[in-house]
C-alpha positions as CSV (number, residue, x, y, z in Angstrom):
1,M,0.0,0.0,0.0
2,K,1.3,3.4,-1.0
3,K,1.9,5.8,2.0
4,N,0.5,9.3,1.8
5,Y,3.6,10.9,3.3
6,T,7.3,11.2,3.0
7,I,9.7,11.4,5.9
8,Q,13.1,13.0,5.0
9,K,15.9,11.4,7.0
10,S,18.8,12.3,4.8
11,P,18.6,15.8,3.4
12,F,20.9,16.8,0.5
13,V,23.8,18.8,1.9
14,V,24.6,21.5,-0.6
15,P,28.4,22.0,-1.2
16,T,29.5,25.5,-0.2
17,T,32.8,27.3,0.0
18,D,31.7,30.0,2.4
19,G,31.1,28.0,5.6
20,K,27.3,28.1,5.3
21,L,25.5,24.8,6.0
22,I,22.6,24.1,3.7
23,E,20.5,21.0,4.2
24,E,17.8,20.7,1.6
25,H,15.0,18.5,2.9
26,F,12.7,18.8,-0.1
27,G,13.4,20.5,-3.5
28,K,15.2,20.0,-6.8
29,A,18.4,18.6,-5.4
30,T,16.7,16.2,-3.0
31,D,13.5,14.8,-4.6
32,Q,13.4,16.7,-7.9
33,N,10.5,18.7,-6.6
34,D,10.3,22.0,-8.6
35,Q,7.2,23.3,-6.8
36,V,8.8,24.0,-3.3
37,S,12.1,23.8,-1.6
38,I,12.6,23.6,2.2
39,A,16.0,23.9,3.7
40,H,17.6,24.1,7.1
41,M,20.5,26.5,7.1
42,I,23.2,27.8,9.5
43,A,25.0,31.0,8.4
44,P,28.3,31.4,10.2
45,P,29.3,34.7,11.9
46,F,30.3,37.4,9.4
47,W,28.9,35.5,6.4
48,S,27.3,37.2,3.4
49,E,26.3,36.4,-0.2
50,P,25.9,38.6,-3.3
51,F,22.7,40.5,-4.1
52,Q,20.2,38.4,-6.0
53,T,16.8,38.9,-7.8
54,P,15.1,35.5,-7.6
55,E,12.2,34.3,-9.7
56,F,10.6,32.7,-6.5
57,D,9.1,33.9,-3.2
58,E,11.4,33.1,-0.3
59,Y,10.2,32.6,3.3
60,T,12.7,32.7,6.1
61,Y,12.1,31.7,9.7
62,I,14.9,32.4,12.3
63,I,15.5,29.7,14.8
64,K,18.6,31.1,16.6
65,G,20.7,34.2,16.2
66,K,20.1,37.1,13.8
67,K,20.2,37.7,10.1
68,Q,20.4,40.8,8.1
69,L,18.6,41.4,4.8
70,I,18.7,44.3,2.4
71,V,15.5,44.3,0.4
72,D,15.3,47.0,-2.3
73,D,17.8,49.2,-0.4
74,E,16.0,48.7,3.0
75,K,18.0,47.1,5.8
76,I,16.1,44.6,7.9
77,I,17.4,42.6,10.9
78,L,15.4,39.5,11.8
79,E,15.8,37.8,15.2
80,A,14.9,34.4,16.6
81,G,11.2,33.7,16.3
82,Q,10.7,36.2,13.5
83,S,9.9,35.4,9.9
84,I,9.7,37.2,6.5
85,K,8.5,36.7,3.0
86,I,10.5,38.2,0.2
87,H,8.5,38.5,-2.9
88,K,9.9,37.2,-6.2
89,N,11.8,39.7,-8.3
90,A,12.8,41.8,-5.3
91,K,16.5,42.6,-5.1
92,V,17.8,41.1,-1.9
93,Q,21.0,40.4,-0.1
94,Y,21.3,37.9,2.9
95,S,24.0,38.2,5.4
96,N,25.0,37.5,9.0
97,P,27.3,40.4,10.0
98,F,27.0,39.4,13.7
99,D,29.4,37.4,15.9
100,E,27.2,34.4,16.4
101,A,25.8,31.8,13.9
102,C,22.3,32.2,12.6
103,E,20.1,29.1,12.2
104,Y,17.0,29.3,10.1
105,I,14.6,27.6,7.8
106,A,14.1,28.8,4.2
107,V,11.1,27.9,2.0
108,C,11.1,28.8,-1.7
109,L,8.0,28.8,-4.0
110,P,8.6,27.6,-6.6
111,A,11.7,25.6,-5.6
112,F,15.1,27.3,-5.4
113,S,17.3,26.8,-8.4
114,I,20.7,28.3,-9.4
115,E,19.2,29.2,-12.8
116,T,16.4,31.3,-11.2
117,V,18.2,33.0,-8.3
118,H,20.1,35.5,-10.4
119,R,22.9,36.3,-8.1
120,E,25.0,39.3,-9.1
121,G,28.4,38.3,-10.4
122,E,27.4,34.7,-11.2
């Protein structure tokens, strides 16, 4: 009998060179799902990535620490227990300029892909 659920016990760990941990639980890399991606992330202290203009909505929920976002030139600092939705096609930069790691969950609709994130300089 087919089960009507999927438990993810071994998320795909995305290779990074900047010290950030990305564990994709569901999405293109894990189960070829292009509708949604769900990832657990830990951004190390003083981490940042380039500005991007993604073709997907991105939801972020902070578990521990703080995270800085710049959305269309507005600086936002999220703290543990807070969440945000960044609408597709917004220019955004994610960073952790603080001295402690930031643990969070990110959900992208449709799923994250390197082809649709449009990071500057890539």
